[in-house]
C-alpha positions in Angstrom: 84.3 110.5 92.6 84.6 113.5 95.0 88.0 114.6 96.3 87.3 113.6 99.8 86.2 110.0 98.7 89.2 109.8 96.3 91.5 110.8 99.1 90.1 108.3 101.7 90.4 105.6 99.1 94.0 106.4 98.6 94.7 106.6 102.1 93.1 103.2 102.7 95.2 101.8 99.9 98.5 103.3 101.5 97.4 101.6 104.8 96.9 98.3 103.2 100.3 98.5 101.6 102.0 99.6 105.0 100.2 96.5 106.7 101.4 94.3 103.9 104.8 95.6 104.1 105.0 95.0 107.7 103.9 91.5 107.3 106.5 90.8 104.5 109.2 92.4 106.6 108.4 90.0 109.6 108.9 87.0 107.4 112.6 86.3 106.8 111.6 84.2 103.6 110.3 87.3 102.0 112.9 88.4 99.3 114.3 92.0 98.9 112.6 92.6 95.5 109.1 92.0 97.0 109.8 94.3 99.8 111.3 97.0 97.5 108.2 96.6 95.3 105.8 97.1 98.2 107.8 100.3 99.4 107.7 101.6 95.7 104.0 101.0 95.3 103.4 102.7 98.9 105.4 105.7 97.8 103.7 106.1 94.6 100.3 106.0 96.6 101.7 108.7 99.0 102.7 110.9 96.0 99.1 110.5 94.6 97.8 111.6 97.9 100.0 114.6 98.0 99.0 115.6 94.5 95.3 115.3 95.2 95.6 117.5 98.4 97.7 120.1 96.3 95.1 120.1 93.6 92.3 120.5 96.0 94.0 123.3 97.7 94.7 125.2 94.5 91.0 124.9 93.5 89.9 126.4 96.8 92.3 129.3 96.7 
């Protein structure tokens, strides 16, 4: 998988988690642990995106 396609997949996953989190927060019946789990997953994906970008910039330079 190329770096660009990997980044694109991670960004899609990040957006999907953002959408899921927004939906969960809009429903009062969603418990706090579910919201915390979604936030944690979203942050992990964001960290992956940053790592891939950093690795890509290091291989270019």
